[in-house]
GUSEDO-456970 format. One line per 3 residues: their letters; for each residue x, y, z of N, C-alpha, C, O. Coordinates in steps of 0.05 Angstrom, whole numbers. Layout:
A> X,Y,Z,X,Y,Z,X,Y,Z,X,Y,Z | ...
//
This chain:
MTN> 2267,2422,1915,2263,2381,1922,2227,2388,1915,2221,2366,1905 | 2214,2396,1915,2186,2391,1898,2189,2395,1875,2179,2376,1863 | 2204,2418,1850,2201,2417,1825,2214,2385,1820,2200,2371,1805
KLS> 2239,2373,1830,2246,2346,1823,2213,2324,1822,2202,2312,1804 | 2204,2328,1853,2189,2309,1861,2157,2308,1834,2145,2290,1824 | 2155,2333,1832,2132,2346,1809,2144,2333,1787,2125,2330,1772
RVT> 2166,2322,1776,2169,2311,1745,2164,2285,1755,2150,2271,1741 | 2171,2275,1775,2162,2244,1792,2134,2243,1780,2133,2224,1764 | 2116,2254,1780,2084,2247,1774,2084,2247,1751,2074,2227,1741
FLF> 2092,2264,1734,2097,2259,1701,2112,2234,1697,2108,2224,1675 | 2127,2222,1712,2140,2196,1705,2124,2176,1707,2122,2157,1692 | 2109,2180,1733,2083,2153,1740,2063,2157,1718,2053,2138,1707
WKL> 2058,2186,1713,2033,2180,1683,2048,2170,1670,2041,2146,1670 | 2065,2173,1658,2079,2147,1632,2077,2128,1650,2054,2122,1657 | 2097,2115,1661,2093,2090,1680,2063,2077,1680,2061,2052,1675
KSF> 2047,2088,1683,2019,2071,1687,2004,2064,1663,1981,2054,1663 | 2018,2069,1643,2008,2054,1617,2018,2033,1605,2011,2021,1585 | 2046,2027,1627,2067,2010,1614,2068,1980,1635,2071,1957,1628
VNL> 2065,1992,1665,2076,1965,1682,2043,1962,1706,2022,1975,1708 | 2051,1943,1718,2025,1935,1727,2029,1954,1761,2051,1965,1766 | 2010,1955,1777,2006,1962,1801,2035,1958,1818,2050,1974,1830
EHL> 2035,1932,1813,2061,1920,1838,2088,1933,1836,2104,1939,1854 | 2091,1938,1802,2118,1960,1793,2114,1979,1803,2128,1982,1823 | 2096,2003,1795,2093,2020,1798,2091,2031,1836,2097,2055,1842
KLA> 2085,2014,1855,2085,2013,1885,2115,2009,1890,2122,2020,1911 | 2135,1998,1877,2158,1992,1871,2172,2015,1870,2189,2022,1887 | 2161,2031,1844,2180,2058,1833,2166,2078,1856,2181,2095,1863
YFG> 2146,2079,1866,2139,2096,1886,2156,2102,1908,2160,2123,1921 | 2169,2074,1911,2178,2069,1933,2215,2078,1929,2230,2091,1944 | 2219,2065,1903,2238,2081,1903,2249,2109,1887,2272,2119,1885
LFQ> 2229,2116,1878,2233,2147,1865,2221,2171,1881,2231,2194,1883 | 2192,2160,1894,2179,2178,1915,2188,2183,1943,2200,2203,1952 | 2182,2165,1952,2181,2154,1987,2213,2161,1989,2218,2180,2003
SHI> 2238,2147,1975,2267,2159,1982,2268,2182,1984,2280,2191,2004 | 2258,2199,1966,2256,2224,1970,2255,2241,1999,2268,2256,2013 | 2234,2232,1997,2215,2242,2018,2227,2235,2052,2230,2252,2070
QYG> 2231,2216,2053,2255,2203,2077,2273,2215,2080,2281,2212,2103 | 2296,2235,2061,2308,2244,2071,2307,2273,2087,2292,2292,2083 | 2326,2270,2105,2325,2286,2134,2290,2293,2139,2281,2316,2139
LLA> 2280,2277,2142,2260,2281,2145,2245,2284,2169,2222,2292,2169 | 2261,2276,2194,2273,2298,2221,2273,2328,2227,2264,2344,2243 | 2288,2326,2204,2294,2362,2203,2273,2377,2195,2269,2397,2208
WGH> 2253,2372,2172,2242,2391,2151,2210,2377,2164,2191,2393,2163 | 2206,2359,2170,2168,2347,2171,2163,2362,2182,2139,2364,2181 | 2173,2380,2196,2146,2397,2217,2142,2425,2199,2128,2444,2208
SPH> 2156,2428,2172,2150,2449,2162,2124,2454,2143,2112,2437,2129 | 2119,2485,2146,2097,2489,2124,2094,2478,2109,2073,2464,2111 | 2106,2476,2091,2122,2462,2063,2115,2429,2061,2119,2415,2041
THE> 2106,2421,2078,2110,2390,2081,2075,2391,2067,2072,2373,2051 | 2049,2409,2072,2028,2400,2057,2033,2399,2030,2020,2383,2016 | 2052,2417,2018,2055,2411,1991,2061,2388,1979,2049,2373,1964
LLL> 2085,2387,1988,2098,2345,1987,2069,2326,1999,2068,2301,1996 | 2056,2337,2007,2028,2314,2013,2002,2320,1985,1984,2304,1980 | 2004,2337,1976,1999,2343,1951,2011,2333,1926,2001,2337,1904
LQK> 2027,2324,1931,2040,2316,1906,2040,2286,1908,2036,2271,1889 | 2044,2278,1939,2038,2243,1941,2013,2240,1940,2007,2217,1947 | 1994,2253,1933,1966,2243,1937,1963,2259,1908,1940,2263,1901
KVI> 1974,2263,1899,1978,2264,1866,1986,2234,1850,1973,2223,1833 | 2009,2228,1861,2017,2201,1855,2001,2174,1859,1997,2154,1845 | 1990,2182,1888,1979,2165,1889,1945,2156,1868,1933,2135,1862
RIM> 1942,2188,1864,1915,2187,1845,1923,2159,1821,1915,2136,1820 | 1940,2175,1806,1948,2163,1782,1953,2134,1780,1946,2122,1760 | 1974,2115,1813,1974,2100,1807,1959,2075,1815,1964,2051,1812
AGA> 1931,2092,1829,1899,2085,1832,1886,2080,1796,1873,2061,1787 | 1896,2103,1783,1884,2109,1761,1853,2123,1768,1833,2121,1754 | 1857,2135,1790,1825,2157,1807,1825,2181,1794,1844,2191,1781
GPV> 1795,2191,1801,1814,2227,1785,1813,2242,1804,1812,2240,1829 | 1812,2262,1786,1833,2283,1806,1818,2294,1848,1829,2304,1868 | 1794,2286,1841,1778,2296,1867,1771,2278,1884,1760,2283,1906
EPC> 1778,2251,1874,1767,2221,1889,1792,2221,1924,1816,2226,1926 | 1775,2215,1940,1789,2223,1962,1810,2204,1956,1808,2187,1939 | 1835,2210,1977,1856,2187,1974,1866,2176,2004,1888,2164,2006
KPL> 1852,2180,2021,1857,2166,2041,1848,2134,2047,1860,2121,2064 | 1827,2124,2033,1822,2099,2019,1838,2079,2006,1837,2055,2008 | 1858,2101,1988,1880,2096,1972,1896,2085,1982,1903,2061,1980
FIS> 1907,2110,2002,1932,2100,2029,1921,2081,2036,1934,2062,2026 | 1902,2071,2048,1897,2041,2060,1904,2014,2047,1912,1992,2055 | 1898,2026,2021,1894,1998,2003,1921,1994,1992,1926,1972,1982
FRI> 1938,2011,1992,1960,2013,1978,1979,2006,2003,2002,1997,1997 | 1975,2008,2022,1991,2010,2042,2018,2026,2048,2039,2017,2058 | 2012,2054,2040,2033,2077,2035,2019,2094,2063,1996,2098,2072
CTV> 2053,2103,2073,2039,2123,2093,2051,2152,2075,2069,2158,2060 | 2020,2168,2090,2029,2203,2073,2052,2211,2090,2056,2204,2113 | 2067,2228,2076,2083,2231,2089,2088,2249,2123,2107,2247,2138
INL> 2065,2266,2127,2057,2268,2157,2059,2244,2168,2075,2247,2186 | 2049,2219,2167,2052,2187,2181,2083,2190,2179,2095,2200,2198 | 2093,2183,2160,2124,2177,2158,2139,2199,2178,2157,2188,2191
YIY> 2136,2222,2183,2142,2239,2201,2138,2235,2224,2155,2245,2238 | 2114,2219,2238,2104,2212,2257,2124,2189,2271,2133,2186,2294 | 2127,2175,2247,2131,2142,2259,2158,2157,2262,2167,2159,2285
NIL> 2174,2170,2236,2207,2172,2248,2213,2180,2276,2228,2167,2290 | 2197,2205,2286,2190,2225,2310,2196,2201,2333,2212,2196,2350 | 2171,2189,2322,2165,2166,2347,2185,2149,2353,2195,2149,2376
IYT> 2195,2130,2330,2218,2112,2335,2245,2134,2348,2256,2129,2369 | 2252,2152,2336,2275,2169,2342,2274,2173,2380,2292,2175,2396 | 2250,2174,2382,2248,2184,2415,2249,2160,2438,2258,2159,2461
KAN> 2232,2138,2417,2240,2118,2431,2265,2106,2431,2268,2095,2453 | 2290,2103,2414,2309,2102,2412,2321,2122,2429,2317,2111,2450 | 2327,2133,2431,2344,2158,2454,2318,2167,2479,2312,2190,2477
LQH> 2308,2156,2494,2288,2158,2511,2313,2170,2537,2307,2189,2551 | 2332,2161,2540,2358,2168,2562,2359,2194,2560,2368,2206,2580 | 2349,2214,2528,2350,2239,2526,2337,2262,2532,2343,2284,2523
FLT> 2313,2256,2555,2286,2258,2558,2288,2254,2585,2305,2241,2598 | 2264,2270,2595,2257,2275,2627,2235,2262,2620,2222,2258,2599 | 2232,2254,2651,2198,2236,2649,2184,2256,2672,2193,2279,2675
RQD> 2173,2251,2679,2150,2268,2697,2165,2254,2723,2159,2270,2740 | 2177,2237,2732,2177,2224,2751,2207,2233,2767,2211,2235,2791 | 2230,2238,2741,2248,2257,2738,2250,2283,2754,2271,2294,2763
IHN> 2221,2291,2756,2221,2332,2758,2211,2329,2785,2221,2343,2802 | 2188,2309,2793,2187,2308,2823,2174,2276,2830,2166,2258,2816 | 2177,2279,2865,2181,2239,2872,2146,2240,2875,2141,2230,2897
HNT> 2128,2246,2865,2099,2235,2875,2098,2218,2855,2110,2221,2834 | 2081,2193,2865,2081,2178,2841,2045,2177,2829,2022,2171,2836 | 2060,2186,2806,2026,2200,2797,2016,2172,2767,2029,2156,2754
RKR> 2004,2175,2766,1993,2160,2743,2014,2168,2720,2031,2152,2711 | 2011,2190,2713,2028,2205,2690,2056,2201,2690,2070,2215,2675 | 2068,2183,2707,2101,2188,2721,2122,2185,2702,2143,2197,2703
EKL> 2110,2154,2671,2121,2159,2654,2123,2168,2626,2135,2162,2606 | 2103,2187,2638,2109,2210,2613,2122,2230,2611,2129,2244,2630 | 2131,2235,2581,2154,2244,2579,2158,2280,2586,2149,2292,2566
DLH> 2167,2300,2605,2165,2321,2611,2173,2340,2587,2195,2342,2575 | 2145,2356,2582,2148,2374,2563,2161,2400,2579,2159,2404,2603 | 2177,2417,2558,2193,2443,2572,2167,2460,2563,2152,2451,2544
QHR> 2161,2483,2576,2153,2503,2573,2160,2523,2558,2182,2532,2562 | 2147,2532,2542,2151,2546,2512,2136,2575,2513,2114,2578,2524 | 2147,2591,2505,2132,2623,2499,2116,2621,2476,2092,2627,2475
LAL> 2137,2609,2449,2131,2614,2423,2119,2593,2406,2121,2570,2414 | 2108,2597,2389,2084,2586,2381,2101,2567,2366,2093,2544,2363 | 2130,2578,2352,2147,2557,2340,2164,2545,2357,2173,2527,2343
TGN> 2172,2543,2376,2186,2534,2394,2163,2505,2404,2177,2487,2412 | 2138,2499,2404,2113,2495,2402,2110,2468,2392,2102,2447,2403 | 2123,2478,2359,2121,2460,2336,2158,2445,2329,2169,2440,2307
SFE> 2166,2441,2355,2198,2446,2342,2201,2411,2347,2185,2395,2358 | 2226,2408,2335,2231,2373,2335,2229,2359,2359,2215,2338,2357 | 2243,2365,2385,2240,2364,2403,2209,2360,2427,2203,2344,2444
SNC> 2196,2389,2415,2174,2387,2430,2153,2371,2415,2133,2367,2429 | 2153,2362,2394,2136,2337,2371,2159,2318,2383,2139,2310,2394 | 2180,2303,2392,2186,2286,2400,2167,2270,2426,2159,2247,2427
VKF> 2164,2291,2444,2155,2287,2475,2123,2291,2462,2111,2270,2469 | 2106,2307,2448,2078,2306,2443,2073,2277,2438,2065,2261,2454 | 2079,2274,2413,2072,2250,2402,2082,2221,2418,2071,2199,2415
YNK> 2103,2227,2435,2110,2197,2448,2088,2206,2466,2070,2191,2460 | 2080,2224,2488,2067,2227,2509,2032,2217,2499,2018,2211,2518 | 2019,2216,2471,1998,2214,2463,1995,2173,2457,1977,2158,2450
LPD> 2016,2170,2461,2020,2135,2458,2001,2124,2483,1997,2136,2504 | 1992,2099,2474,1978,2087,2499,2005,2081,2514,2029,2085,2510 | 1989,2066,2538,2009,2064,2562,2032,2034,2559,2057,2035,2559
PLF> 2018,2012,2556,2034,1985,2538,2054,1998,2522,2074,2002,2536 | 2058,2009,2496,2071,2018,2483,2101,2028,2500,2123,2023,2490 | 2097,2041,2522,2123,2047,2533,2143,2029,2539,2167,2032,2536
HAN> 2127,2006,2549,2147,1985,2557,2148,1963,2538,2160,1943,2547 | 2139,1961,2514,2145,1948,2494,2176,1953,2475,2183,1975,2467 | 2187,1931,2471,2214,1941,2460,2215,1946,2431,2194,1944,2417
VSS> 2238,1952,2421,2234,1965,2403,2232,1958,2378,2233,1976,2362 | 2229,1928,2367,2221,1921,2350,2194,1920,2344,2189,1922,2320 | 2169,1915,2365,2151,1910,2371,2142,1936,2373,2119,1939,2365
FKT> 2150,1951,2378,2148,1975,2382,2144,1989,2359,2126,2005,2358 | 2166,1984,2333,2162,1992,2306,2142,1988,2288,2132,2001,2270 | 2139,1958,2301,2113,1938,2287,2080,1955,2289,2063,1961,2273
SIY> 2084,1958,2324,2053,1970,2316,2043,1991,2310,2019,1995,2302 | 2067,2014,2313,2068,2036,2305,2054,2048,2278,2035,2062,2273 | 2083,2028,2258,2076,2025,2238,2055,2017,2224,2045,2033,2208
NWL> 2042,1987,2228,2019,1977,2219,2000,2008,2230,1988,2021,2214 | 2001,2013,2252,1975,2040,2256,1968,2055,2238,1947,2061,2228 | 2005,2062,2232,1991,2092,2212,1980,2088,2188,1966,2104,2175
LDN> 1990,2062,2180,1981,2046,2152,1946,2048,2157,1932,2052,2137 | 1936,2045,2181,1905,2033,2172,1891,2068,2175,1869,2073,2166 | 1911,2093,2191,1901,2115,2192,1919,2130,2183,1939,2135,2197
PFY> 1914,2146,2150,1932,2152,2135,1919,2191,2146,1895,2195,2145 | 1936,2209,2154,1936,2235,2169,1946,2248,2146,1964,2240,2131 | 1928,2275,2145,1939,2294,2121,1944,2325,2140,1938,2348,2132
SLK> 1959,2317,2171,1960,2339,2188,1972,2335,2212,1961,2314,2220 | 1984,2341,2224,2001,2341,2253,1976,2345,2274,1969,2328,2289 | 1966,2366,2273,1944,2378,2293,1921,2340,2284,1918,2324,2303
EFL> 1910,2332,2260,1896,2311,2263,1902,2293,2271,1884,2277,2276 | 1927,2285,2277,1945,2259,2290,1944,2272,2321,1951,2256,2339 | 1939,2290,2327,1948,2302,2358,1909,2301,2371,1899,2296,2393
DST> 1900,2306,2351,1865,2295,2363,1851,2277,2362,1827,2275,2367 | 1873,2259,2352,1859,2225,2338,1858,2211,2365,1864,2226,2384 | 1854,2187,2372,1858,2169,2390,1869,2142,2384,1863,2126,2366
ISI> 1887,2141,2407,1907,2116,2387,1895,2088,2403,1887,2087,2426 | 1896,2063,2382,1887,2050,2399,1898,2025,2381,1890,2017,2359 | 1919,2015,2396,1945,1995,2390,1940,1972,2414,1956,1953,2417
//
């Protein structure tokens, strides 16, 4: 897939001289992001995601007419485009919200009335590979959210998360997990 997307960067380089920014953004969503989105829940936690992020940054720089070392975070924010990491986080959170009945909460584990009783229960694991799995990421990312979002309906949940991610482009999952979410 990376080879196919690297050809897309050449296409954007050519398109840049013929079309305006709005048409370039349409081409980005149709030719680049649609390939990234396909199966993202299955492979988004892969270490190879970083290679896709580098290609994505290259395309964003081409669209902006920026130099090869110019920082991309301001460009992602101004173009209102999510990084591949943000797309993965968004898809994980939407999946988790839609499938909460498949996850145990802390109050399902014990009867104590604690502050974090609505948080999802993260199963103990021995291997780092398990800690980076799809199910573990669902629980970790969802538990990272502020409490009011636990009770939000799906529509406002999607909107809030997506807008926050557009304003906060991440280059790694660790960067997201270390951040403070203020929605």
